[in-house]
C-alpha positions as CSV (number, residue, x, y, z in Angstrom):
1,M,-144.7,86.5,224.1
2,E,-144.5,90.1,222.7
3,R,-146.0,91.5,225.9
4,F,-143.4,89.4,228.0
5,I,-140.6,90.7,225.9
6,K,-141.8,94.4,226.2
7,T,-142.1,94.0,230.1
8,L,-138.5,92.4,230.2
9,R,-137.1,95.3,228.3
10,K,-138.8,97.8,230.7
11,L,-137.3,95.9,233.7
12,I,-133.8,95.8,232.2
13,R,-133.9,99.5,231.4
14,H,-135.4,100.7,234.7
15,R,-133.1,102.9,236.6
16,S,-133.8,101.4,240.1
17,I,-133.4,97.8,238.8
18,L,-130.1,98.8,237.1
19,V,-128.7,100.5,240.2
20,G,-130.0,97.9,242.6
21,G,-128.9,95.1,240.2
22,I,-125.4,96.4,240.1
23,M,-125.2,96.7,244.0
24,L,-126.5,93.2,244.4
25,L,-124.4,91.7,241.7
26,F,-121.3,93.2,243.4
27,M,-122.2,91.5,246.7
28,V,-123.0,88.3,245.1
29,T,-119.8,88.2,243.1
30,V,-117.5,89.1,246.0
31,T,-119.3,86.6,248.1
32,I,-118.7,83.8,245.5
33,L,-115.2,84.7,245.0
34,S,-114.4,85.0,248.6
35,P,-112.2,82.1,248.9
36,M,-109.9,83.6,246.3
37,L,-110.1,87.1,247.7
38,T,-109.4,86.1,251.3
39,E,-106.9,83.2,250.7
40,G,-104.6,82.9,253.7
41,R,-106.6,85.0,256.0
42,E,-108.3,83.3,258.9
43,A,-112.1,83.8,259.2
44,L,-113.1,81.3,261.9
45,R,-110.2,80.5,264.3
46,P,-108.9,82.9,266.7
47,V,-105.3,84.3,265.9
48,T,-103.1,85.4,268.9
49,G,-101.1,88.6,268.4
50,Q,-103.3,90.3,265.9
51,Q,-106.4,91.4,267.7
52,L,-108.1,94.6,266.8
53,Q,-105.7,95.5,264.0
54,P,-106.8,98.6,262.1
55,P,-107.4,98.3,258.3
56,S,-104.1,97.8,256.5
57,R,-102.6,96.2,253.4
58,E,-102.5,92.9,255.0
59,F,-106.1,93.1,256.6
60,P,-108.1,95.7,254.3
61,F,-110.9,95.7,256.9
62,G,-108.8,95.1,260.0
63,T,-109.1,92.3,262.4
64,D,-111.7,91.7,265.2
65,N,-111.2,91.1,268.9
66,Q,-110.0,87.5,268.3
67,G,-107.5,88.5,265.6
68,R,-109.7,87.2,262.7
69,C,-109.7,88.9,259.2
70,I,-112.9,91.0,259.1
71,M,-112.8,91.1,255.4
72,S,-112.8,87.3,255.2
73,R,-115.7,87.2,257.6
74,V,-117.8,89.7,255.9
75,L,-117.5,88.1,252.5
76,L,-118.1,84.7,253.9
77,G,-121.0,85.9,255.9
78,G,-122.6,87.2,252.7
79,R,-123.4,83.5,251.9
80,Y,-125.3,83.0,255.2
81,S,-127.1,86.3,255.1
82,L,-128.2,86.4,251.5
83,I,-129.2,82.7,251.5
84,T,-131.1,83.3,254.7
85,G,-133.1,86.1,253.1
86,L,-134.0,84.0,250.0
87,I,-135.0,80.9,251.8
88,A,-137.0,82.9,254.4
89,V,-139.0,84.6,251.6
90,S,-139.4,81.4,249.8
91,I,-140.9,79.7,252.7
92,A,-143.3,82.8,253.3
93,A,-144.2,82.8,249.7
94,F,-145.0,79.2,249.5
95,G,-147.2,79.1,252.6
96,G,-148.8,82.4,251.9
97,V,-149.7,81.6,248.3
98,I,-151.3,78.3,249.3
99,L,-153.4,79.8,252.0
100,G,-154.3,82.8,249.9
101,L,-155.3,80.8,246.9
102,I,-157.5,78.4,248.9
103,A,-159.2,81.4,250.8
104,G,-159.8,83.5,247.8
105,Y,-161.0,80.7,245.4
106,S,-163.2,79.0,247.9
107,G,-164.8,81.9,249.6
108,G,-167.6,81.4,252.2
109,L,-166.8,79.6,255.4
110,V,-163.3,78.6,254.4
111,D,-162.4,82.2,253.5
112,D,-163.7,83.4,256.8
113,I,-161.8,80.8,258.8
114,I,-158.5,81.5,257.1
115,G,-159.1,85.3,257.2
116,R,-159.6,85.0,261.0
117,I,-156.5,83.0,261.4
118,L,-154.5,85.5,259.4
119,D,-155.9,88.4,261.3
120,V,-154.6,86.7,264.7
121,W,-151.3,86.0,263.0
122,L,-151.0,89.6,261.9
123,S,-151.6,90.8,265.4
124,F,-148.2,89.8,266.4
125,P,-145.3,92.0,265.0
126,G,-143.2,90.0,262.7
127,I,-140.0,90.2,264.9
128,I,-142.0,89.0,268.0
129,M,-143.5,86.2,266.0
130,A,-140.0,85.2,264.9
131,I,-138.4,85.3,268.4
132,L,-141.4,83.3,269.9
133,I,-140.7,80.6,267.2
134,I,-136.9,80.6,267.7
135,L,-137.4,80.3,271.5
136,I,-139.6,77.2,270.8
137,L,-137.2,75.6,268.2
138,G,-134.0,76.9,269.6
139,P,-131.2,79.2,268.1
140,G,-129.8,78.2,264.7
141,L,-129.3,79.3,261.3
142,F,-132.1,77.1,259.7
143,N,-134.4,77.9,262.6
144,V,-134.1,81.6,261.8
145,M,-134.8,81.0,258.2
146,F,-138.0,79.1,259.1
147,A,-139.1,81.6,261.8
148,V,-138.5,84.6,259.6
149,G,-140.4,82.9,256.8
150,I,-143.3,81.9,259.0
151,S,-143.6,85.5,260.4
152,R,-144.1,86.9,256.8
153,V,-146.7,84.3,255.6
154,P,-149.7,86.4,256.3
155,R,-148.5,89.1,253.9
156,F,-148.2,86.9,251.0
157,A,-151.6,85.2,252.0
158,R,-153.6,88.4,252.0
159,L,-152.0,89.6,248.8
160,A,-152.7,86.1,247.0
161,R,-156.2,86.1,248.4
162,G,-157.1,89.6,247.2
163,S,-155.6,88.9,243.7
164,T,-157.3,85.6,243.6
165,I,-160.8,87.1,244.3
166,A,-160.1,89.7,241.6
167,V,-159.6,87.0,239.0
168,R,-161.8,84.0,240.0
169,E,-164.8,85.1,238.0
170,S,-162.8,85.9,234.9
171,D,-164.0,84.4,231.6
172,F,-160.9,82.2,231.3
173,V,-161.6,80.7,234.7
174,S,-165.3,80.2,234.0
175,A,-164.3,78.4,230.7
176,A,-161.8,76.1,232.5
177,R,-164.6,75.3,235.0
178,A,-167.1,74.6,232.3
179,A,-164.6,72.3,230.5
180,G,-164.5,70.2,233.7
181,A,-161.1,71.2,235.2
182,N,-161.1,70.5,238.9
183,D,-160.5,73.2,241.5
184,I,-156.7,72.5,242.0
185,S,-156.2,72.6,238.3
186,I,-157.9,75.9,238.0
187,M,-156.0,77.5,240.9
188,V,-152.6,76.2,239.8
189,R,-152.9,76.5,236.0
190,H,-155.2,79.5,235.5
191,I,-155.3,81.7,238.6
192,L,-151.7,81.4,239.9
193,P,-150.0,82.6,236.7
194,N,-152.4,85.6,236.5
195,I,-151.6,86.8,240.2
196,L,-147.8,86.2,240.0
197,A,-146.8,89.9,239.2
198,P,-147.8,91.4,242.5
199,L,-146.4,88.4,244.3
200,L,-143.1,88.8,242.5
201,V,-142.9,92.4,243.6
202,L,-143.7,91.5,247.3
203,S,-141.2,88.7,247.1
204,T,-138.4,91.0,245.8
205,M,-139.2,93.7,248.5
206,S,-139.4,91.2,251.2
207,V,-135.9,89.6,250.8
208,G,-134.3,92.9,252.1
209,S,-136.4,93.1,255.3
210,A,-135.9,89.4,255.7
211,I,-132.1,89.9,255.8
212,L,-132.5,92.8,258.3
213,M,-134.6,90.5,260.5
214,A,-132.3,87.6,260.4
215,A,-129.4,89.9,261.2
216,S,-131.4,91.2,264.2
217,M,-131.8,87.6,265.4
218,G,-128.1,87.0,265.0
219,F,-127.4,90.2,267.1
220,L,-129.6,88.9,269.8
221,G,-127.9,85.7,269.8
222,L,-130.9,83.7,268.4
223,G,-129.6,83.1,265.0
224,A,-126.5,81.3,263.7
225,Q,-124.0,80.6,266.4
226,P,-120.3,81.6,266.6
227,P,-117.9,81.2,264.9
228,T,-120.3,81.4,262.1
229,P,-119.5,84.8,260.4
230,E,-123.1,85.9,260.0
231,W,-123.2,89.7,259.7
232,G,-125.6,90.0,262.8
233,I,-123.4,87.9,264.9
234,M,-120.3,90.0,263.7
235,L,-122.2,93.2,264.8
236,S,-123.2,91.6,268.1
237,G,-119.7,90.4,268.9
238,S,-118.3,93.7,268.1
239,R,-120.5,96.2,269.9
240,N,-118.2,96.4,272.9
241,F,-115.3,97.7,270.6
242,M,-117.4,99.9,268.4
243,F,-115.7,103.1,269.7
244,A,-112.1,101.7,270.3
245,A,-112.2,99.8,267.0
246,P,-115.1,101.1,264.7
247,W,-114.0,99.1,261.7
248,T,-115.3,95.9,263.6
249,T,-118.9,97.2,263.2
250,T,-118.6,99.4,260.2
251,F,-117.8,96.9,257.5
252,P,-120.6,94.3,258.5
253,G,-122.9,97.3,258.7
254,V,-122.0,98.5,255.2
255,A,-122.4,95.1,253.8
256,I,-126.0,94.8,255.3
257,M,-126.7,98.3,254.0
258,I,-125.5,97.7,250.4
259,S,-127.3,94.3,250.1
260,V,-130.7,95.7,251.6
261,I,-130.7,98.9,249.5
262,G,-129.8,97.0,246.3
263,I,-132.6,94.5,246.8
264,N,-135.1,97.3,247.7
265,L,-134.2,99.3,244.6
266,I,-134.8,96.1,242.6
267,G,-138.2,95.7,244.3
268,D,-139.1,99.3,243.7
269,G,-138.3,98.8,240.0
270,F,-140.4,95.6,239.7
271,R,-143.3,97.4,241.5
272,D,-143.1,100.3,239.0
273,V,-143.1,98.1,236.0
274,L,-145.5,95.2,237.1
275,D,-148.0,96.8,239.5
276,P,-150.8,98.3,237.3
277,R,-151.4,101.0,239.9
278,M,-148.0,102.3,239.4
279,R,-147.9,102.3,235.6
280,G,-149.4,105.6,235.4
281,R,-146.4,107.0,237.2
282,G,-144.4,104.6,234.9
283,A,-141.2,102.7,234.7
284,Q,-138.4,105.0,234.1
285,A,-136.3,104.0,231.1
């Protein structure tokens, strides 16, 4: 317990986590409060007569080519983009940890088979894998979450496998085996808690890249479909007006940038504090 409290204090005091946490908290807060902040401003339906209005008091971020309030769409879109990143990483972590635990604990033929499958899996770039999955399942927000998550499973699996191999012969594992615990119980109750730190670091750092990949899918028309105000869709729909009306692409791009940088800063801080290889260079208080 004392070690947990000490680690928690390091996390709270770490500069990267503080800065990233403030940026992410700001995005989450304005997204949650979006109904109050954008009351009366149309985010979904076209509005005749106010197309491509520059930023003003009435429309702080301007309007798009269909007359919709960009601020409303950016804030509402945060719900889709942030949740997409979280769910995609959850899918990747769940599948990857199961494969990694089984491969690392079992060893032998099972490890070889899973290892070869992961090698083939990793031979496809993540974005290509995600596009292939979406082409099979069809465009859609939930399909993007699944596709992005599946494309990142091998990263979690290899980390979980390596960490499992490092602890499977530890004394506490041997003691549990001698006490008659079955393999599933040993993996879940004894090995998994001891490999969570690097997995937590990878999960945190993966959310930002998952948001970027999902936005890329939306930009290509493979993600959520109009009029859903997802950030990637907003960039895609405004690319023809980026010079005549730069605010149509600037504000969705800034929202993506703030979210991804904030999450990556938090991930860097988690890595500094929780990764033993980084402790020599230390968490900054």
